[in-house]
N, C-alpha and C positions, 0 to 999 in steps of 0.2 A: 698790660697797658704800656704803651710807649715804645714798643718794639714792632717792627714789621715781621711778618711770618718768616721771611727769608733769614732773619737773624736766629731762628730757633733751632734748625737741624744740627749745627755743630754741637750743641749741648745735649740734644736728645739722643745722639749716637755715641756719646762718650761712655765707655765701660765704667762700672761703679768703682773700680780700683784706680781710675785715672786721678792724677793730682789736681783735682778741681774742687773749689770750696763747697760746692753743692754736694759733691760725693762725700766730703768729710762730715757734712751735716747729716746726711742720710745714714752713714755708718755709725756715728756717735749719738745721734739724736739731740745734739746740742747746737745752738745757733753759732754762726760765724759772722763777725762784724769786721769790715775792712774800711777804714776811714779815709785813706788816701791812695793815690796811684802807686806811690813808692812802697806802701805797705803791701799792696797786692803783688807787685813785682818781686818783693822780697819773700813773701810767704808761698806764692803759687807761681813761680816763674814759668813752669811748663804750660800753664793754661792762659798766661797773659796774652800771647798772640791771638787767642780766640776772641778776646774782649777789647783789645786795644782800639780797634776801628770803631767801636760803639760810642766813643767819646764820653765815658762815664768816669767819675772821680771818687765814688764811694759806693759800697755795697753792703747789704745785710741779707744773709741767707738764713732762713728759719725753717725748722721742720714742721710739718703738719702732722700732729700727734693724734691718733685715734686709739683709744683703749691701750695706751702705753706703747704704741708702735708707730714709727714714722712711716706714714703712708704716702707722703708727698713732700714737696719742697716749695717754699715761697721765696722768691728773690726780689729785693727792692734795690734799685740803683739810683744814684744821684748824679747830677751834673756839676756838683761842687763837693769839696771835702766836708766830712761830717764827723763830729766828735763822738756821737752815740753815747749820750749821757744816760744814767740809770733810768730817768723818766722816759727818754725816747725808746730805750730798749723795752721797757715795761709796756709801752703802747704797742710797739711792733709785736711783742709776744702775745698780747691780748688779741690783736687782729689775727695773728697766726692760729690761735686756738679756735677762734670763730670760723676761720676758713677751713680748718681741719674738720670741725663738726659739720659744716655745710657740705663739704666734699663727701664725708661719710654718709650723710643722709641721701645725697644724690646717687651714690654708688649703690646704696641699699635699695632705693626705689627702682633703679635700673635692674638690679638682680630680681626684685619682686616682679617687675613687668615681664622679665624673661621666664620666670617660673610660672607666672600666670598663663603666658602664651603656651608653654609646654603642657601645662595641665589641661587647658581647654582643648588642645589638639588631641590629647590622648583620651579625654573623657567624652567628647562629643562624637556622634557617628561620623565615620569617615566618608560615608556616602549614604544617600537616601534611596532605598530600592524603589524602582518604578512600580506604581500601583495601576493596574489596567483601568482605563477610564477615568483616572483622577490625576490632577497635577498636584504634587506635594512639594512644599519648600519649608525650610527651617532656618532660623537665625538665632545666634547667641550674641547679645550686645552687652558688654560690661557697662555697668551703670556708674562707675566712678571708684575712687580709692586707688591706692598704690597697688594693692594686691587685687587684681581684677578677676577674682574667681571666688566661687562660693559653692552653695549646694544646689544650684539650679541645673537641670539637665532635661534633655528630650531624646527620644528614640523612636525609630520606625523599623520594625523587623518583620520578616516573613514568617508566617506560621504554617503548620500542616493544613492541607486541604485548600490551598490557594487563598487563605485569609492573611490579614496583616494585623500587627499589634502596634498601636500608637500609645506612647507613654510620655508624659510630661510631669515633672515633679520638682520639688524644692525642699531640700533638707534645711532645717533651722540653722541660721548663722551665715556669716560671710568670712570664713577663714579656712585655713588649710584643713583643720579637723573636719569641718562640714563637707569640704570637697572630697576628702578620703572616705568619709561615711557615705557620701553620695555614690562614690565609685563602687563600693561594696553593695549598696542597695540596688544600684542599676544592674549589676551583674545578677543579683538574685532575682530581680523582676524579669530580666530576659530569660533566665532559666525556667522560672515558673510558667511564663507565657509559652515558651517553646515546648513545654511538656503537654500543652493542650488544655490547660485549666481554663475555666470560665473567668471573665473579668473579676467577678465577685471573689472567686477562690484565689486568684492571683494576688489581689490586694490583701486578703486575709492572711495568706502565707507570708507576704512581705511585711506585714505588720508584726507578726510574731518573730520574724527574722530580725527586724530592727530592734525590737524589745530585747531580745536575747543578745544582740550585739552590744548594747549598752551594758547589760547585766554582766557580760563576760569580761568587762574591762574595768575592774574596781579601782585600778590605779590611775584612771583617767582624771584629768583636771576639770572635766565637765561637772558642774554642780547640779545639774538637772538633766533628765534623760533627753536624748536627742529625739526629735520627731521630724516627720516629713509629710508634706501634702503631696498628693499624687492624683492624677487623672489617667485612667487607662481605658482604652477603647479597642475592641476587636472589630476589624473592618472586613465586611464582605463586599468586594468590589462589584460582584455580579448584580447584587440587589441595591447597592448604595447604602446599606445599613451599617450603623455604628452602635455597638453594644457597649455602653459606658458603665464604669464603676468609679466612684469618686471618694477620695479620702481627704476631706477638708480643703480641697483645692477649689480654685475658681471654676465656675461653670463655663462651658464653651460658649462661643458667640457665633451667630450665623448671619451672613449677608444674603438676603433673598435676591432673586433675579432683578426685581424692580428697585433694588438699592436699599430696601428696608433692613435695618440692623436689629437683631434680637439676641438677647441672652437666653440660652436654652437651659432651663433648670434640669439638673441631674440629681437623683436621689444619692445621698451619701452617708458616710459614717465619719468617725473620728480620724484625725491624721494618723499616719502609720507610726507605730512605735509607742503609742500611749497606753496600750493594754496588752499584758502578757497572756490574758485569757482569750484573746482574739476578738475581733470586732466584725459585725456583719456589714457587708457593703452590697446593698441591693443593686440590681442592674437596671439601666434605663436604655431604651432603644430609641435611636434617632435615624430617620431615613433622609438622606441628603438627596434632593432633587437635582436633575441636570441644571447647570448654571449657578448653583448655590455654592457659597464659600464658607468653610468652617475655620474658625480661629480658636486655638487654645494657647494659653500663655501662663507665665508665672506672675506673681504680684509685683515683681521687680519692674514690670512694664507700667504698673499703676503708681509706684512710689516715686517715679522720676518725672520731671517736667511739669509737676502740678496736675497730673491727670487724676481722674477718679474713674469709677467703674463705667459710668455713662460715656464719658469722652473717650 
């Protein structure tokens, strides 16, 4: 505050070993107070030409300390001489600590956003294969929070015999661990589906996989087993049939040609990972007629914006 942008570059380009009071603060971690022009000229004669035209007469340079390390610098300047009494120094130090914490939080959130974007890019399908006779689209919309990633995922993959597999699921939690668990489960589901197993068998195998995944990590900080909801459909584009198996997930919804919206009940079993002995997942067939639209989603869509299942 108080400086034009054009005043900034001379200071931003100074090397850290230059005889500038801000550099001394960054190197030592201790504040520097300069109460008069004469004091500045005496202590830092080499950098005085950089600041003389700014018409200031006193300066306070304070480090922004985060976890014991100077991560930045706060400079306060005055248009009059200042004595910098102990009380004034205490106030400036308090503000510097607050600024340091705020800067740390901002940088952490920026890092988390970058991590979220990278995780989403690697975990979601790079492209959706074309399905003959059908238009397919998918979206992943973060619902808030600094770390905008969790256990939600979807997949569309080609299967033997001209069929396609549609997968959507949600691993419990909204953190890095749920995202990494999801990545492993997603790979397992793709493998079981590619082997040509029926939807019921794909989910049964995936449930045992997830149960074993938790059991094989006794050092994990998770206090309860991870579980996941999942909806898997094998698509036959020639006949328009969807053979569904459901593990605790939301039912699909259908928009009929006349605009009527319906929730299509699909028989199901427990969420994946809740039983080491395996769970049966009965199969339900749905025939999609020309002009109809099918929607599958995770419950994150319902938990935001005040929505419920009907809306």
